[in-house]
C-alpha positions in Angstrom: 36.5 -3.7 209.0 35.6 -0.1 209.5 32.5 1.2 207.8 31.2 4.7 207.2 27.9 4.0 208.9 29.3 2.6 212.1 29.5 5.3 214.8 32.8 5.8 216.7 32.7 4.9 220.4 32.6 7.9 222.7 36.0 7.0 224.2 37.6 7.3 220.8 36.3 10.7 219.8 39.4 12.5 221.2 41.6 10.2 219.1 39.5 11.0 216.1 40.0 14.7 216.7 43.8 14.2 216.8 43.7 12.2 213.6 41.8 15.0 211.8 44.4 17.5 213.0 47.1 15.2 211.8 45.4 15.2 208.4 45.3 19.0 208.4 49.1 19.0 209.2 49.8 16.6 206.3 47.7 18.6 203.9 49.4 21.8 205.1 52.8 20.4 204.1 51.5 18.8 200.9 51.5 22.1 198.9 55.2 22.6 199.3 55.9 18.9 198.5 53.7 19.0 195.4 55.3 22.2 194.2 58.7 20.5 194.3 57.4 17.5 192.4 55.8 19.7 189.7 59.3 20.9 188.8 59.8 17.5 187.2 56.4 16.7 185.7 53.2 18.5 184.5 50.1 18.9 186.7 47.8 16.3 185.2 50.6 13.7 184.9 51.6 14.2 188.5 48.1 13.9 189.8 47.5 10.8 187.6 50.7 9.2 189.0 49.8 10.1 192.6 46.2 8.8 192.5 46.7 5.8 190.2 49.4 4.5 192.6 47.0 4.9 195.5 44.3 3.1 193.6 46.5 0.2 192.8 47.5 -0.1 196.5 43.8 -0.1 197.5 42.3 -2.1 194.6 42.2 -5.4 196.7 39.7 -3.7 199.0 37.1 -3.7 196.2 36.6 -7.5 196.5 33.5 -8.9 198.2 31.8 -6.3 200.5 34.1 -3.6 199.0 31.9 -3.5 195.9 29.3 -1.6 197.9 31.7 1.4 197.6 31.1 1.7 193.9 27.8 3.4 194.2 28.8 6.3 196.5 32.4 6.3 195.4 31.9 7.2 191.8 30.0 10.5 192.3 32.3 11.4 195.2 35.3 10.6 193.0 34.0 13.0 190.3 33.6 15.8 192.9 37.1 15.1 194.2 38.5 15.2 190.6 36.8 18.6 190.1 38.3 19.8 193.4 41.8 19.0 192.5 41.5 20.5 189.0 40.1 23.7 190.4 42.7 23.9 193.2 45.6 23.1 191.0 44.8 25.5 188.1 43.5 28.1 190.5 46.8 28.3 192.4 48.6 28.8 189.2 46.5 32.0 188.4 46.4 33.8 191.7 48.5 34.8 194.7 49.4 32.5 197.5 47.6 34.7 200.0 44.4 34.7 197.9 44.6 30.9 197.5 45.0 30.2 201.3 42.1 32.5 202.2 39.7 31.4 199.4 40.1 27.7 200.0 39.5 28.3 203.7 36.0 29.5 202.8 35.1 25.8 202.8 34.8 26.2 206.6 32.1 28.9 206.1 30.3 27.2 203.2 30.1 23.7 204.8 27.4 24.7 207.4 25.3 26.2 204.6 25.7 23.2 202.3 25.0 20.8 205.2 21.7 22.6 205.8 20.7 22.4 202.2 21.8 18.9 201.4 21.2 17.2 204.7 18.4 19.3 206.1 20.5 19.6 209.3 20.9 23.1 210.8 24.4 23.3 212.3 24.5 23.9 216.0 24.7 27.7 216.8 27.7 27.1 219.1 29.9 26.2 216.1 29.4 29.6 214.3 31.9 31.5 216.5 34.5 28.9 215.7 33.7 29.3 212.0 34.2 33.1 212.3 37.5 32.6 214.3 38.8 30.3 211.6 38.0 32.6 208.8 39.5 35.7 210.5 42.6 33.7 211.4 43.1 32.5 207.9 42.7 36.1 206.6 45.4 37.4 209.0 47.6 34.4 208.3 47.4 34.9 204.5 48.3 38.6 204.8 45.0 39.8 203.5 43.4 39.3 200.1 44.0 41.3 196.9 41.0 43.2 195.6 41.4 42.1 192.0 39.2 39.0 191.5 40.5 36.9 188.6 40.0 33.4 187.0 42.3 31.8 189.6 40.3 33.2 192.5 37.1 32.0 190.9 38.5 28.4 190.5 39.6 28.4 194.2 36.2 29.6 195.3 34.7 26.8 193.3 37.1 24.4 194.9 36.1 25.6 198.4 32.4 25.1 197.5 33.1 21.6 196.1 35.0 20.7 199.3 31.9 21.6 201.3 29.7 19.6 198.9 32.0 16.6 199.1 32.0 16.5 202.9 28.2 16.7 203.0 27.7 14.3 200.1 29.9 11.8 201.8 27.8 12.1 205.0 24.6 11.8 203.0 25.7 8.7 201.0 27.0 7.0 204.1 23.7 7.1 206.1 22.2 3.6 206.4 25.0 1.9 204.4 27.7 -0.4 205.3 30.5 0.9 203.1 34.1 -0.1 203.9 36.1 3.1 204.2 39.2 1.8 202.4 37.1 0.6 199.5 35.5 4.0 199.2 38.9 5.6 199.2 39.9 3.2 196.4 37.0 4.2 194.2 37.6 7.9 194.8 41.3 7.8 194.1 40.7 5.6 191.0 38.3 8.2 189.5 40.7 11.0 190.1 43.8 9.1 188.9 42.4 7.7 185.7 40.4 10.9 185.1 43.6 13.0 185.2 45.4 10.4 183.1 42.7 10.6 180.4 42.7 14.4 180.4 46.5 14.4 180.2 46.5 12.0 177.2 43.9 14.2 175.4 46.2 17.2 175.6 48.2 18.1 172.4 51.3 15.9 172.6 50.0 13.9 175.5 52.1 13.3 178.6 55.9 13.0 178.7 57.6 10.0 180.0 57.7 9.6 183.8 60.6 11.3 185.4 63.4 9.3 187.0 64.5 11.9 189.6 64.5 10.5 193.1 63.1 13.8 194.5 60.0 13.4 192.3 59.3 9.9 193.5 60.1 10.7 197.1 57.6 13.5 197.1 55.0 11.5 195.2 55.3 8.5 197.7 54.9 10.9 200.6 51.7 12.3 199.1 50.4 8.8 198.2 50.9 7.4 201.7 50.0 10.3 203.9 48.2 13.1 202.0 46.0 10.7 200.0 45.8 7.2 201.6 45.9 8.1 205.2 44.1 11.5 204.9 41.1 10.3 202.9 40.7 7.2 205.1 40.6 9.4 208.2 38.3 12.0 206.6 35.8 9.5 205.2 35.7 7.6 208.5 35.1 10.8 210.5 32.3 11.9 208.1 30.6 8.6 208.8 30.0 9.6 212.4 30.3 13.4 212.8 28.8 16.5 211.2 30.5 17.9 208.1 30.7 21.3 209.8 32.7 20.0 212.8 35.0 17.9 210.6 35.7 20.9 208.4 36.5 23.1 211.4 39.0 20.6 212.8 40.6 20.4 209.4 40.4 24.1 209.0 43.8 24.4 210.6 45.4 23.3 207.3 46.6 26.8 206.4 48.3 27.1 209.8 50.3 23.9 209.3 51.2 25.1 205.8 52.5 28.3 207.2 54.5 26.5 209.9 56.0 24.2 207.3 57.0 27.2 205.3 58.7 28.7 208.3 60.6 25.7 209.7 61.2 23.8 206.4 61.4 26.5 203.7 62.9 29.2 205.9 60.2 31.8 205.3 59.2 34.4 207.9 55.8 35.2 209.4 54.6 38.6 210.5 53.0 39.4 213.9 49.5 39.4 212.2 50.2 36.0 210.7 51.1 34.5 214.1 47.9 36.1 215.6 45.9 34.6 212.8 47.5 31.2 213.6 46.4 31.5 217.2 42.9 32.3 216.1 42.8 29.1 214.0 44.1 27.1 217.0 41.3 28.7 219.1 38.7 27.7 216.5 40.0 24.2 216.3 39.9 23.8 220.1 36.4 25.2 220.1 35.3 22.6 217.6 37.1 19.8 219.6 35.3 20.8 222.8 32.0 20.3 221.0 32.8 16.6 220.3 29.3 15.7 221.3 27.8 17.6 218.3 26.9 15.3 215.4 
């Protein structure tokens, strides 16, 4: 059984990097998939379905030693719930370019939060990668509109909460034997049932679940890959590597989202956007070459 506090063998670090990049790819495609699913069902109901299904799949992991995940899992789940609420409602009130850029600020904020929460000053060699990632996302998103509105504020809060979650996961894992799948179960349970409760409290509650195959196909994809697989890999990586390095490797998420839009949705990218994508790749490679940094 994998635990958060058990360090990865050196020979597996390269595989861990690839898994984090795969998570970034999955999360990059998840926005388009989620947008299609939201045609059939409101936001809170969709999030409740996605995360409650994930929790039910992982609930057996909470037996025995898995109960140790309740302590760190509950606060981490609350932070994750706040992240999804800020991201979802933020995207609805701002432009796509602003959303992509502002959420990428997590890469810049993580070293600062890591220093404050963990007392660990990030290695100076990672800062150029942070700058490359930020510049690349700015070019990829096509710049940022000057008008700062409520949606922008929510996305900025989501970026900060992402950094807090990464560092808090690392902090709560130190010196503990917490099964990763059990931790994922607690987190997804908090998000799923939290969204369900909020949805039921709304005037009129939630409508009946849709029967459209497209909704359930998209939801199943997000459950298996964007939630179950992605959170397992992220939580496991944060148990043995620095939050700054993990956030850098996953900072390629906007690039994969743009590539998904080009090859799946038929959208076009400008020269500046392609240049931004190359800078994000350079930042990712920079972080990968610094695998010895913890």
